[in-house]
mmJSON file of the N, C-alpha and C atoms, coordinates in Angstrom:
{"data_MODEL":{"atom_site":{
"group_PDB":["ATOM","ATOM","ATOM","ATOM","ATOM","ATOM","ATOM","ATOM","ATOM","ATOM","ATOM","ATOM","ATOM","ATOM","ATOM","ATOM","ATOM","ATOM","ATOM","ATOM","ATOM","ATOM","ATOM","ATOM","ATOM","ATOM","ATOM","ATOM","ATOM","ATOM","ATOM","ATOM","ATOM","ATOM","ATOM","ATOM","ATOM","ATOM","ATOM","ATOM","ATOM","ATOM","ATOM","ATOM","ATOM","ATOM","ATOM","ATOM","ATOM","ATOM","ATOM","ATOM","ATOM","ATOM","ATOM","ATOM","ATOM","ATOM","ATOM","ATOM","ATOM","ATOM","ATOM","ATOM","ATOM","ATOM","ATOM","ATOM","ATOM","ATOM","ATOM","ATOM","ATOM","ATOM","ATOM","ATOM","ATOM","ATOM","ATOM","ATOM","ATOM","ATOM","ATOM","ATOM","ATOM","ATOM","ATOM","ATOM","ATOM","ATOM","ATOM","ATOM","ATOM","ATOM","ATOM","ATOM","ATOM","ATOM","ATOM","ATOM","ATOM","ATOM","ATOM","ATOM","ATOM","ATOM","ATOM","ATOM","ATOM","ATOM","ATOM","ATOM","ATOM","ATOM","ATOM","ATOM","ATOM","ATOM","ATOM","ATOM","ATOM","ATOM","ATOM","ATOM","ATOM","ATOM","ATOM","ATOM","ATOM","ATOM","ATOM","ATOM","ATOM","ATOM","ATOM","ATOM","ATOM","ATOM","ATOM","ATOM","ATOM","ATOM","ATOM","ATOM","ATOM","ATOM","ATOM","ATOM","ATOM","ATOM","ATOM","ATOM","ATOM","ATOM","ATOM","ATOM","ATOM","ATOM","ATOM","ATOM","ATOM","ATOM","ATOM","ATOM","ATOM","ATOM","ATOM","ATOM","ATOM","ATOM","ATOM","ATOM","ATOM","ATOM","ATOM","ATOM","ATOM","ATOM","ATOM","ATOM","ATOM","ATOM","ATOM","ATOM","ATOM","ATOM","ATOM","ATOM","ATOM","ATOM","ATOM","ATOM","ATOM","ATOM","ATOM","ATOM","ATOM","ATOM","ATOM","ATOM","ATOM","ATOM","ATOM","ATOM","ATOM","ATOM","ATOM","ATOM","ATOM","ATOM","ATOM","ATOM","ATOM","ATOM","ATOM","ATOM","ATOM","ATOM","ATOM","ATOM","ATOM","ATOM","ATOM","ATOM","ATOM","ATOM","ATOM","ATOM","ATOM","ATOM","ATOM","ATOM","ATOM","ATOM"],
"id":[1,2,3,4,5,6,7,8,9,10,11,12,13,14,15,16,17,18,19,20,21,22,23,24,25,26,27,28,29,30,31,32,33,34,35,36,37,38,39,40,41,42,43,44,45,46,47,48,49,50,51,52,53,54,55,56,57,58,59,60,61,62,63,64,65,66,67,68,69,70,71,72,73,74,75,76,77,78,79,80,81,82,83,84,85,86,87,88,89,90,91,92,93,94,95,96,97,98,99,100,101,102,103,104,105,106,107,108,109,110,111,112,113,114,115,116,117,118,119,120,121,122,123,124,125,126,127,128,129,130,131,132,133,134,135,136,137,138,139,140,141,142,143,144,145,146,147,148,149,150,151,152,153,154,155,156,157,158,159,160,161,162,163,164,165,166,167,168,169,170,171,172,173,174,175,176,177,178,179,180,181,182,183,184,185,186,187,188,189,190,191,192,193,194,195,196,197,198,199,200,201,202,203,204,205,206,207,208,209,210,211,212,213,214,215,216,217,218,219,220,221,222,223,224,225,226,227,228,229,230,231,232,233,234],
"type_symbol":["N","C","C","N","C","C","N","C","C","N","C","C","N","C","C","N","C","C","N","C","C","N","C","C","N","C","C","N","C","C","N","C","C","N","C","C","N","C","C","N","C","C","N","C","C","N","C","C","N","C","C","N","C","C","N","C","C","N","C","C","N","C","C","N","C","C","N","C","C","N","C","C","N","C","C","N","C","C","N","C","C","N","C","C","N","C","C","N","C","C","N","C","C","N","C","C","N","C","C","N","C","C","N","C","C","N","C","C","N","C","C","N","C","C","N","C","C","N","C","C","N","C","C","N","C","C","N","C","C","N","C","C","N","C","C","N","C","C","N","C","C","N","C","C","N","C","C","N","C","C","N","C","C","N","C","C","N","C","C","N","C","C","N","C","C","N","C","C","N","C","C","N","C","C","N","C","C","N","C","C","N","C","C","N","C","C","N","C","C","N","C","C","N","C","C","N","C","C","N","C","C","N","C","C","N","C","C","N","C","C","N","C","C","N","C","C","N","C","C","N","C","C","N","C","C","N","C","C","N","C","C","N","C","C"],
"label_atom_id":["N","CA","C","N","CA","C","N","CA","C","N","CA","C","N","CA","C","N","CA","C","N","CA","C","N","CA","C","N","CA","C","N","CA","C","N","CA","C","N","CA","C","N","CA","C","N","CA","C","N","CA","C","N","CA","C","N","CA","C","N","CA","C","N","CA","C","N","CA","C","N","CA","C","N","CA","C","N","CA","C","N","CA","C","N","CA","C","N","CA","C","N","CA","C","N","CA","C","N","CA","C","N","CA","C","N","CA","C","N","CA","C","N","CA","C","N","CA","C","N","CA","C","N","CA","C","N","CA","C","N","CA","C","N","CA","C","N","CA","C","N","CA","C","N","CA","C","N","CA","C","N","CA","C","N","CA","C","N","CA","C","N","CA","C","N","CA","C","N","CA","C","N","CA","C","N","CA","C","N","CA","C","N","CA","C","N","CA","C","N","CA","C","N","CA","C","N","CA","C","N","CA","C","N","CA","C","N","CA","C","N","CA","C","N","CA","C","N","CA","C","N","CA","C","N","CA","C","N","CA","C","N","CA","C","N","CA","C","N","CA","C","N","CA","C","N","CA","C","N","CA","C","N","CA","C","N","CA","C","N","CA","C","N","CA","C","N","CA","C","N","CA","C"],
"label_alt_id":[null,null,null,null,null,null,null,null,null,null,null,null,null,null,null,null,null,null,null,null,null,null,null,null,null,null,null,null,null,null,null,null,null,null,null,null,null,null,null,null,null,null,null,null,null,null,null,null,null,null,null,null,null,null,null,null,null,null,null,null,null,null,null,null,null,null,null,null,null,null,null,null,null,null,null,null,null,null,null,null,null,null,null,null,null,null,null,null,null,null,null,null,null,null,null,null,null,null,null,null,null,null,null,null,null,null,null,null,null,null,null,null,null,null,null,null,null,null,null,null,null,null,null,null,null,null,null,null,null,null,null,null,null,null,null,null,null,null,null,null,null,null,null,null,null,null,null,null,null,null,null,null,null,null,null,null,null,null,null,null,null,null,null,null,null,null,null,null,null,null,null,null,null,null,null,null,null,null,null,null,null,null,null,null,null,null,null,null,null,null,null,null,null,null,null,null,null,null,null,null,null,null,null,null,null,null,null,null,null,null,null,null,null,null,null,null,null,null,null,null,null,null,null,null,null,null,null,null,null,null,null,null,null,null],
"label_comp_id":["MET","MET","MET","THR","THR","THR","GLU","GLU","GLU","ARG","ARG","ARG","GLY","GLY","GLY","GLN","GLN","GLN","ARG","ARG","ARG","ILE","ILE","ILE","LEU","LEU","LEU","LYS","LYS","LYS","HIS","HIS","HIS","THR","THR","THR","VAL","VAL","VAL","ARG","ARG","ARG","LYS","LYS","LYS","SER","SER","SER","HIS","HIS","HIS","GLN","GLN","GLN","LEU","LEU","LEU","SER","SER","SER","ALA","ALA","ALA","GLU","GLU","GLU","SER","SER","SER","ILE","ILE","ILE","ALA","ALA","ALA","LYS","LYS","LYS","ASN","ASN","ASN","LEU","LEU","LEU","GLN","GLN","GLN","THR","THR","THR","PRO","PRO","PRO","CYS","CYS","CYS","GLY","GLY","GLY","LEU","LEU","LEU","HIS","HIS","HIS","ILE","ILE","ILE","SER","SER","SER","THR","THR","THR","THR","THR","THR","THR","THR","THR","VAL","VAL","VAL","HIS","HIS","HIS","ARG","ARG","ARG","GLU","GLU","GLU","LEU","LEU","LEU","HIS","HIS","HIS","GLY","GLY","GLY","MET","MET","MET","GLY","GLY","GLY","PHE","PHE","PHE","HIS","HIS","HIS","GLY","GLY","GLY","ARG","ARG","ARG","ALA","ALA","ALA","ALA","ALA","ALA","VAL","VAL","VAL","SER","SER","SER","LYS","LYS","LYS","PRO","PRO","PRO","TYR","TYR","TYR","ILE","ILE","ILE","THR","THR","THR","LYS","LYS","LYS","CYS","CYS","CYS","ASN","ASN","ASN","ALA","ALA","ALA","LYS","LYS","LYS","ARG","ARG","ARG","GLN","GLN","GLN","MET","MET","MET","GLN","GLN","GLN","TRP","TRP","TRP","CYS","CYS","CYS","LYS","LYS","LYS","ALA","ALA","ALA","ARG","ARG","ARG","ARG","ARG","ARG","HIS","HIS","HIS"],
"label_asym_id":["A","A","A","A","A","A","A","A","A","A","A","A","A","A","A","A","A","A","A","A","A","A","A","A","A","A","A","A","A","A","A","A","A","A","A","A","A","A","A","A","A","A","A","A","A","A","A","A","A","A","A","A","A","A","A","A","A","A","A","A","A","A","A","A","A","A","A","A","A","A","A","A","A","A","A","A","A","A","A","A","A","A","A","A","A","A","A","A","A","A","A","A","A","A","A","A","A","A","A","A","A","A","A","A","A","A","A","A","A","A","A","A","A","A","A","A","A","A","A","A","A","A","A","A","A","A","A","A","A","A","A","A","A","A","A","A","A","A","A","A","A","A","A","A","A","A","A","A","A","A","A","A","A","A","A","A","A","A","A","A","A","A","A","A","A","A","A","A","A","A","A","A","A","A","A","A","A","A","A","A","A","A","A","A","A","A","A","A","A","A","A","A","A","A","A","A","A","A","A","A","A","A","A","A","A","A","A","A","A","A","A","A","A","A","A","A","A","A","A","A","A","A","A","A","A","A","A","A","A","A","A","A","A","A"],
"label_entity_id":["1","1","1","1","1","1","1","1","1","1","1","1","1","1","1","1","1","1","1","1","1","1","1","1","1","1","1","1","1","1","1","1","1","1","1","1","1","1","1","1","1","1","1","1","1","1","1","1","1","1","1","1","1","1","1","1","1","1","1","1","1","1","1","1","1","1","1","1","1","1","1","1","1","1","1","1","1","1","1","1","1","1","1","1","1","1","1","1","1","1","1","1","1","1","1","1","1","1","1","1","1","1","1","1","1","1","1","1","1","1","1","1","1","1","1","1","1","1","1","1","1","1","1","1","1","1","1","1","1","1","1","1","1","1","1","1","1","1","1","1","1","1","1","1","1","1","1","1","1","1","1","1","1","1","1","1","1","1","1","1","1","1","1","1","1","1","1","1","1","1","1","1","1","1","1","1","1","1","1","1","1","1","1","1","1","1","1","1","1","1","1","1","1","1","1","1","1","1","1","1","1","1","1","1","1","1","1","1","1","1","1","1","1","1","1","1","1","1","1","1","1","1","1","1","1","1","1","1","1","1","1","1","1","1"],
"label_seq_id":[1,1,1,2,2,2,3,3,3,4,4,4,5,5,5,6,6,6,7,7,7,8,8,8,9,9,9,10,10,10,11,11,11,12,12,12,13,13,13,14,14,14,15,15,15,16,16,16,17,17,17,18,18,18,19,19,19,20,20,20,21,21,21,22,22,22,23,23,23,24,24,24,25,25,25,26,26,26,27,27,27,28,28,28,29,29,29,30,30,30,31,31,31,32,32,32,33,33,33,34,34,34,35,35,35,36,36,36,37,37,37,38,38,38,39,39,39,40,40,40,41,41,41,42,42,42,43,43,43,44,44,44,45,45,45,46,46,46,47,47,47,48,48,48,49,49,49,50,50,50,51,51,51,52,52,52,53,53,53,54,54,54,55,55,55,56,56,56,57,57,57,58,58,58,59,59,59,60,60,60,61,61,61,62,62,62,63,63,63,64,64,64,65,65,65,66,66,66,67,67,67,68,68,68,69,69,69,70,70,70,71,71,71,72,72,72,73,73,73,74,74,74,75,75,75,76,76,76,77,77,77,78,78,78],
"pdbx_PDB_ins_code":[null,null,null,null,null,null,null,null,null,null,null,null,null,null,null,null,null,null,null,null,null,null,null,null,null,null,null,null,null,null,null,null,null,null,null,null,null,null,null,null,null,null,null,null,null,null,null,null,null,null,null,null,null,null,null,null,null,null,null,null,null,null,null,null,null,null,null,null,null,null,null,null,null,null,null,null,null,null,null,null,null,null,null,null,null,null,null,null,null,null,null,null,null,null,null,null,null,null,null,null,null,null,null,null,null,null,null,null,null,null,null,null,null,null,null,null,null,null,null,null,null,null,null,null,null,null,null,null,null,null,null,null,null,null,null,null,null,null,null,null,null,null,null,null,null,null,null,null,null,null,null,null,null,null,null,null,null,null,null,null,null,null,null,null,null,null,null,null,null,null,null,null,null,null,null,null,null,null,null,null,null,null,null,null,null,null,null,null,null,null,null,null,null,null,null,null,null,null,null,null,null,null,null,null,null,null,null,null,null,null,null,null,null,null,null,null,null,null,null,null,null,null,null,null,null,null,null,null,null,null,null,null,null,null],
"Cartn_x":[122.912,123.387,122.814,122.39,121.803,122.842,122.036,123.125,123.87,123.25,123.898,124.885,124.771,125.894,127.151,126.746,127.825,128.473,127.864,128.595,129.535,129.134,129.91,131.138,130.916,131.92,133.014,132.68,133.517,134.265,133.726,134.132,135.31,134.807,135.805,136.957,137.051,138.076,138.781,138.348,139.208,139.931,139.314,139.926,141.138,141.111,142.128,142.225,142.987,142.885,143.69,144.155,144.84,144.21,142.774,142.168,141.812,141.454,141.175,139.548,139.037,137.774,136.935,137.478,136.707,136.756,137.8,137.739,136.635,136.535,135.511,134.162,133.961,132.712,132.339,133.145,133.033,132.759,133.385,133.44,131.903,131.432,130.294,129.052,129.261,128.179,127.617,128.548,128.232,127.54,128.021,127.194,126.139,125.971,124.955,123.853,124.158,123.425,123.135,124.04,123.953,124.666,124.437,125.21,125.465,126.785,127.265,128.486,128.537,129.774,130.815,132.016,133.163,132.948,132.479,132.197,131.383,130.503,129.707,130.502,131.324,132.399,133.167,133.921,134.776,133.795,132.621,131.89,131.627,131.036,130.822,132.037,133.12,134.278,134.828,134.882,135.101,134.134,132.859,132.01,132.244,132.865,133.034,134.543,135.215,136.538,137.632,137.507,138.694,139.138,140.31,140.993,142.213,142.333,143.638,144.73,145.741,147.044,148.1,149.23,150.517,151.566,152.45,153.535,154.428,154.95,156.228,157.352,157.842,159.124,160.32,161.035,162.18,163.399,164.514,165.856,166.398,167.08,168.035,169.214,169.335,170.624,171.863,172.77,174.094,174.764,175.785,176.597,177.344,177.812,178.783,177.913,176.816,175.669,175.386,175.123,174.742,175.993,177.204,178.473,178.49,178.289,178.522,177.348,176.242,175.075,175.434,176.179,176.348,177.521,178.335,179.551,178.935,178.029,177.538,176.732,176.015,175.131,175.995,176.971,177.874,178.589,178.99,179.845,178.898,177.519,176.705,175.68,176.311,175.474,175.132,176.206,176.013,175.763],
"Cartn_y":[1.221,2.447,3.314,4.586,5.342,5.917,6.623,7.151,8.345,9.299,10.234,9.739,8.737,8.032,7.578,6.992,6.587,7.679,8.9,10.002,10.392,10.441,11.165,10.209,8.823,7.983,8.083,8.222,8.35,9.731,10.802,11.937,11.956,11.265,11.122,10.383,9.359,8.599,9.399,9.924,10.678,11.816,12.42,13.509,13.056,11.964,11.604,10.039,9.429,8.054,7.176,7.676,6.955,6.505,6.634,6.537,5.062,4.513,3.079,3.173,1.87,1.686,2.109,1.839,2.138,3.739,4.401,5.807,6.463,5.857,6.382,6.13,4.97,4.705,5.737,5.967,7.129,8.267,8.785,10.015,10.18,9.159,9.082,8.992,8.701,8.731,10.148,10.904,12.546,13.237,13.472,14.115,13.445,12.223,11.602,11.318,11.051,10.389,8.939,8.334,6.966,6.168,4.958,4.088,2.842,2.866,1.968,1.146,-0.13,-0.742,-0.855,-1.132,-1.278,-2.22,-3.212,-4.237,-3.819,-2.73,-2.097,-1.153,-0.335,0.345,-0.394,-1.404,-2.318,-2.58,-3.222,-3.676,-2.644,-1.475,-0.186,0.344,0.339,0.821,-0.286,-1.491,-2.676,-2.358,-2.175,-1.973,-0.76,0.135,1.416,1.241,0.258,0.106,0.501,0.879,0.978,0.126,-0.279,-1.48,-1.12,-1.6,-1.453,-2.175,-1.464,-2.037,-1.362,-2.077,-1.453,-1.704,-0.659,-0.879,-1.907,-2.805,-3.551,-2.777,-3.192,-2.643,-3.029,-2.111,-2.786,-2.207,-3.142,-2.929,-1.619,-0.99,0.262,-0.233,0.577,0.288,1.18,0.342,1.281,1.729,2.678,3.193,1.982,0.991,0.029,-0.86,-1.238,-1.941,-1.428,-0.055,0.593,0.629,0.824,0.685,-0.603,-1.736,-3.162,-3.259,-2.948,-2.967,-2.283,-1.035,-0.424,-1.178,-1.487,-2.275,-3.752,-4.279,-5.427,-4.949,-4.185,-3.685,-3.147,-2.386,-2.023,-3.165,-4.278,-5.295,-6.161,-6.078,-6.867,-6.108,-4.798,-3.944,-4.256,-4.912,-5.371,-7.069],
"Cartn_z":[92.56,92.728,91.563,91.824,91.019,89.796,88.944,88.007,88.743,89.452,89.993,90.818,91.588,92.474,91.616,90.463,89.486,89.176,88.617,88.381,89.167,90.502,91.607,91.924,91.735,91.899,90.879,89.558,88.441,88.717,89.152,89.322,90.471,91.442,92.488,92.503,91.621,91.211,90.227,89.351,88.338,89.044,90.004,90.494,91.549,92.41,93.17,92.999,92.146,91.748,92.782,93.846,94.786,95.958,95.996,97.244,97.299,98.321,98.547,98.379,98.146,98.15,99.281,100.582,101.745,102.061,101.545,101.727,100.534,99.441,98.263,98.997,99.579,100.25,101.304,102.083,103.109,102.65,101.371,100.756,100.258,99.518,98.921,99.764,101.107,102.037,102.223,102.293,102.838,101.81,100.543,99.572,98.891,99.017,98.255,99.2,100.508,101.371,101.169,100.547,100.243,101.403,101.405,102.416,101.492,100.912,100.155,100.792,100.383,100.989,99.993,100.36,99.622,98.442,98.796,97.627,96.454,96.732,95.65,95.105,95.814,95.002,94.216,94.526,93.739,92.462,92.705,91.607,90.592,90.94,90.112,89.392,90.2,89.479,88.414,88.631,87.894,86.623,86.69,85.691,84.701,85.264,84.719,83.902,84.293,83.486,84.168,85.664,86.295,86.955,86.921,87.562,88.373,89.349,90.239,89.8,89.478,89.039,89.511,89.849,90.239,89.379,89.135,88.087,88.675,87.803,88.067,88.444,89.581,89.852,89.204,88.746,87.855,88.539,88.431,89.144,88.367,89.149,88.603,87.983,86.963,85.962,86.605,87.023,87.597,86.397,86.608,85.439,84.963,85.87,85.173,84.302,84.66,83.937,82.574,82.609,81.491,80.387,81.065,80.088,79.537,80.335,79.731,78.801,78.856,78.046,76.526,76.65,75.719,74.739,75.605,74.913,74.114,74.821,74.205,72.905,72.998,71.909,70.692,71.036,69.844,69.302,70.104,69.688,68.685,68.855,67.892,67.092,66.787,65.907,64.599,63.991,62.582,62.722],
"occupancy":[1.0,1.0,1.0,1.0,1.0,1.0,1.0,1.0,1.0,1.0,1.0,1.0,1.0,1.0,1.0,1.0,1.0,1.0,1.0,1.0,1.0,1.0,1.0,1.0,1.0,1.0,1.0,1.0,1.0,1.0,1.0,1.0,1.0,1.0,1.0,1.0,1.0,1.0,1.0,1.0,1.0,1.0,1.0,1.0,1.0,1.0,1.0,1.0,1.0,1.0,1.0,1.0,1.0,1.0,1.0,1.0,1.0,1.0,1.0,1.0,1.0,1.0,1.0,1.0,1.0,1.0,1.0,1.0,1.0,1.0,1.0,1.0,1.0,1.0,1.0,1.0,1.0,1.0,1.0,1.0,1.0,1.0,1.0,1.0,1.0,1.0,1.0,1.0,1.0,1.0,1.0,1.0,1.0,1.0,1.0,1.0,1.0,1.0,1.0,1.0,1.0,1.0,1.0,1.0,1.0,1.0,1.0,1.0,1.0,1.0,1.0,1.0,1.0,1.0,1.0,1.0,1.0,1.0,1.0,1.0,1.0,1.0,1.0,1.0,1.0,1.0,1.0,1.0,1.0,1.0,1.0,1.0,1.0,1.0,1.0,1.0,1.0,1.0,1.0,1.0,1.0,1.0,1.0,1.0,1.0,1.0,1.0,1.0,1.0,1.0,1.0,1.0,1.0,1.0,1.0,1.0,1.0,1.0,1.0,1.0,1.0,1.0,1.0,1.0,1.0,1.0,1.0,1.0,1.0,1.0,1.0,1.0,1.0,1.0,1.0,1.0,1.0,1.0,1.0,1.0,1.0,1.0,1.0,1.0,1.0,1.0,1.0,1.0,1.0,1.0,1.0,1.0,1.0,1.0,1.0,1.0,1.0,1.0,1.0,1.0,1.0,1.0,1.0,1.0,1.0,1.0,1.0,1.0,1.0,1.0,1.0,1.0,1.0,1.0,1.0,1.0,1.0,1.0,1.0,1.0,1.0,1.0,1.0,1.0,1.0,1.0,1.0,1.0,1.0,1.0,1.0,1.0,1.0,1.0],
"B_iso_or_equiv":[0.0,0.0,0.0,0.0,0.0,0.0,0.0,0.0,0.0,0.0,0.0,0.0,0.0,0.0,0.0,0.0,0.0,0.0,0.0,0.0,0.0,0.0,0.0,0.0,0.0,0.0,0.0,0.0,0.0,0.0,0.0,0.0,0.0,0.0,0.0,0.0,0.0,0.0,0.0,0.0,0.0,0.0,0.0,0.0,0.0,0.0,0.0,0.0,0.0,0.0,0.0,0.0,0.0,0.0,0.0,0.0,0.0,0.0,0.0,0.0,0.0,0.0,0.0,0.0,0.0,0.0,0.0,0.0,0.0,0.0,0.0,0.0,0.0,0.0,0.0,0.0,0.0,0.0,0.0,0.0,0.0,0.0,0.0,0.0,0.0,0.0,0.0,0.0,0.0,0.0,0.0,0.0,0.0,0.0,0.0,0.0,0.0,0.0,0.0,0.0,0.0,0.0,0.0,0.0,0.0,0.0,0.0,0.0,0.0,0.0,0.0,0.0,0.0,0.0,0.0,0.0,0.0,0.0,0.0,0.0,0.0,0.0,0.0,0.0,0.0,0.0,0.0,0.0,0.0,0.0,0.0,0.0,0.0,0.0,0.0,0.0,0.0,0.0,0.0,0.0,0.0,0.0,0.0,0.0,0.0,0.0,0.0,0.0,0.0,0.0,0.0,0.0,0.0,0.0,0.0,0.0,0.0,0.0,0.0,0.0,0.0,0.0,0.0,0.0,0.0,0.0,0.0,0.0,0.0,0.0,0.0,0.0,0.0,0.0,0.0,0.0,0.0,0.0,0.0,0.0,0.0,0.0,0.0,0.0,0.0,0.0,0.0,0.0,0.0,0.0,0.0,0.0,0.0,0.0,0.0,0.0,0.0,0.0,0.0,0.0,0.0,0.0,0.0,0.0,0.0,0.0,0.0,0.0,0.0,0.0,0.0,0.0,0.0,0.0,0.0,0.0,0.0,0.0,0.0,0.0,0.0,0.0,0.0,0.0,0.0,0.0,0.0,0.0,0.0,0.0,0.0,0.0,0.0,0.0],
"pdbx_formal_charge":[null,null,null,null,null,null,null,null,null,null,null,null,null,null,null,null,null,null,null,null,null,null,null,null,null,null,null,null,null,null,null,null,null,null,null,null,null,null,null,null,null,null,null,null,null,null,null,null,null,null,null,null,null,null,null,null,null,null,null,null,null,null,null,null,null,null,null,null,null,null,null,null,null,null,null,null,null,null,null,null,null,null,null,null,null,null,null,null,null,null,null,null,null,null,null,null,null,null,null,null,null,null,null,null,null,null,null,null,null,null,null,null,null,null,null,null,null,null,null,null,null,null,null,null,null,null,null,null,null,null,null,null,null,null,null,null,null,null,null,null,null,null,null,null,null,null,null,null,null,null,null,null,null,null,null,null,null,null,null,null,null,null,null,null,null,null,null,null,null,null,null,null,null,null,null,null,null,null,null,null,null,null,null,null,null,null,null,null,null,null,null,null,null,null,null,null,null,null,null,null,null,null,null,null,null,null,null,null,null,null,null,null,null,null,null,null,null,null,null,null,null,null,null,null,null,null,null,null,null,null,null,null,null,null],
"auth_seq_id":[1,1,1,2,2,2,3,3,3,4,4,4,5,5,5,6,6,6,7,7,7,8,8,8,9,9,9,10,10,10,11,11,11,12,12,12,13,13,13,14,14,14,15,15,15,16,16,16,17,17,17,18,18,18,19,19,19,20,20,20,21,21,21,22,22,22,23,23,23,24,24,24,25,25,25,26,26,26,27,27,27,28,28,28,29,29,29,30,30,30,31,31,31,32,32,32,33,33,33,34,34,34,35,35,35,36,36,36,37,37,37,38,38,38,39,39,39,40,40,40,41,41,41,42,42,42,43,43,43,44,44,44,45,45,45,46,46,46,47,47,47,48,48,48,49,49,49,50,50,50,51,51,51,52,52,52,53,53,53,54,54,54,55,55,55,56,56,56,57,57,57,58,58,58,59,59,59,60,60,60,61,61,61,62,62,62,63,63,63,64,64,64,65,65,65,66,66,66,67,67,67,68,68,68,69,69,69,70,70,70,71,71,71,72,72,72,73,73,73,74,74,74,75,75,75,76,76,76,77,77,77,78,78,78],
"auth_comp_id":["MET","MET","MET","THR","THR","THR","GLU","GLU","GLU","ARG","ARG","ARG","GLY","GLY","GLY","GLN","GLN","GLN","ARG","ARG","ARG","ILE","ILE","ILE","LEU","LEU","LEU","LYS","LYS","LYS","HIS","HIS","HIS","THR","THR","THR","VAL","VAL","VAL","ARG","ARG","ARG","LYS","LYS","LYS","SER","SER","SER","HIS","HIS","HIS","GLN","GLN","GLN","LEU","LEU","LEU","SER","SER","SER","ALA","ALA","ALA","GLU","GLU","GLU","SER","SER","SER","ILE","ILE","ILE","ALA","ALA","ALA","LYS","LYS","LYS","ASN","ASN","ASN","LEU","LEU","LEU","GLN","GLN","GLN","THR","THR","THR","PRO","PRO","PRO","CYS","CYS","CYS","GLY","GLY","GLY","LEU","LEU","LEU","HIS","HIS","HIS","ILE","ILE","ILE","SER","SER","SER","THR","THR","THR","THR","THR","THR","THR","THR","THR","VAL","VAL","VAL","HIS","HIS","HIS","ARG","ARG","ARG","GLU","GLU","GLU","LEU","LEU","LEU","HIS","HIS","HIS","GLY","GLY","GLY","MET","MET","MET","GLY","GLY","GLY","PHE","PHE","PHE","HIS","HIS","HIS","GLY","GLY","GLY","ARG","ARG","ARG","ALA","ALA","ALA","ALA","ALA","ALA","VAL","VAL","VAL","SER","SER","SER","LYS","LYS","LYS","PRO","PRO","PRO","TYR","TYR","TYR","ILE","ILE","ILE","THR","THR","THR","LYS","LYS","LYS","CYS","CYS","CYS","ASN","ASN","ASN","ALA","ALA","ALA","LYS","LYS","LYS","ARG","ARG","ARG","GLN","GLN","GLN","MET","MET","MET","GLN","GLN","GLN","TRP","TRP","TRP","CYS","CYS","CYS","LYS","LYS","LYS","ALA","ALA","ALA","ARG","ARG","ARG","ARG","ARG","ARG","HIS","HIS","HIS"],
"auth_asym_id":["A","A","A","A","A","A","A","A","A","A","A","A","A","A","A","A","A","A","A","A","A","A","A","A","A","A","A","A","A","A","A","A","A","A","A","A","A","A","A","A","A","A","A","A","A","A","A","A","A","A","A","A","A","A","A","A","A","A","A","A","A","A","A","A","A","A","A","A","A","A","A","A","A","A","A","A","A","A","A","A","A","A","A","A","A","A","A","A","A","A","A","A","A","A","A","A","A","A","A","A","A","A","A","A","A","A","A","A","A","A","A","A","A","A","A","A","A","A","A","A","A","A","A","A","A","A","A","A","A","A","A","A","A","A","A","A","A","A","A","A","A","A","A","A","A","A","A","A","A","A","A","A","A","A","A","A","A","A","A","A","A","A","A","A","A","A","A","A","A","A","A","A","A","A","A","A","A","A","A","A","A","A","A","A","A","A","A","A","A","A","A","A","A","A","A","A","A","A","A","A","A","A","A","A","A","A","A","A","A","A","A","A","A","A","A","A","A","A","A","A","A","A","A","A","A","A","A","A","A","A","A","A","A","A"],
"auth_atom_id":["N","CA","C","N","CA","C","N","CA","C","N","CA","C","N","CA","C","N","CA","C","N","CA","C","N","CA","C","N","CA","C","N","CA","C","N","CA","C","N","CA","C","N","CA","C","N","CA","C","N","CA","C","N","CA","C","N","CA","C","N","CA","C","N","CA","C","N","CA","C","N","CA","C","N","CA","C","N","CA","C","N","CA","C","N","CA","C","N","CA","C","N","CA","C","N","CA","C","N","CA","C","N","CA","C","N","CA","C","N","CA","C","N","CA","C","N","CA","C","N","CA","C","N","CA","C","N","CA","C","N","CA","C","N","CA","C","N","CA","C","N","CA","C","N","CA","C","N","CA","C","N","CA","C","N","CA","C","N","CA","C","N","CA","C","N","CA","C","N","CA","C","N","CA","C","N","CA","C","N","CA","C","N","CA","C","N","CA","C","N","CA","C","N","CA","C","N","CA","C","N","CA","C","N","CA","C","N","CA","C","N","CA","C","N","CA","C","N","CA","C","N","CA","C","N","CA","C","N","CA","C","N","CA","C","N","CA","C","N","CA","C","N","CA","C","N","CA","C","N","CA","C","N","CA","C","N","CA","C","N","CA","C","N","CA","C","N","CA","C","N","CA","C"],
"pdbx_PDB_model_num":[1,1,1,1,1,1,1,1,1,1,1,1,1,1,1,1,1,1,1,1,1,1,1,1,1,1,1,1,1,1,1,1,1,1,1,1,1,1,1,1,1,1,1,1,1,1,1,1,1,1,1,1,1,1,1,1,1,1,1,1,1,1,1,1,1,1,1,1,1,1,1,1,1,1,1,1,1,1,1,1,1,1,1,1,1,1,1,1,1,1,1,1,1,1,1,1,1,1,1,1,1,1,1,1,1,1,1,1,1,1,1,1,1,1,1,1,1,1,1,1,1,1,1,1,1,1,1,1,1,1,1,1,1,1,1,1,1,1,1,1,1,1,1,1,1,1,1,1,1,1,1,1,1,1,1,1,1,1,1,1,1,1,1,1,1,1,1,1,1,1,1,1,1,1,1,1,1,1,1,1,1,1,1,1,1,1,1,1,1,1,1,1,1,1,1,1,1,1,1,1,1,1,1,1,1,1,1,1,1,1,1,1,1,1,1,1,1,1,1,1,1,1,1,1,1,1,1,1,1,1,1,1,1,1]
}}}
């Protein structure tokens, strides 16, 4: 991949970071005139330091649990 393609790829990812590698590959084919695969997109993004991660889902704290936690903390404060 050329330097220009890498710059466009970095700009595309920073602009909208919820795109999939397939859609990024399709978007790059139009302005650059490149035909790159999704594997190349994955490899280049990994080399640039972009990694796909999802946040860990946490359980919601109900009012009852929050009250119990506060009581527990206050009982063990000292």
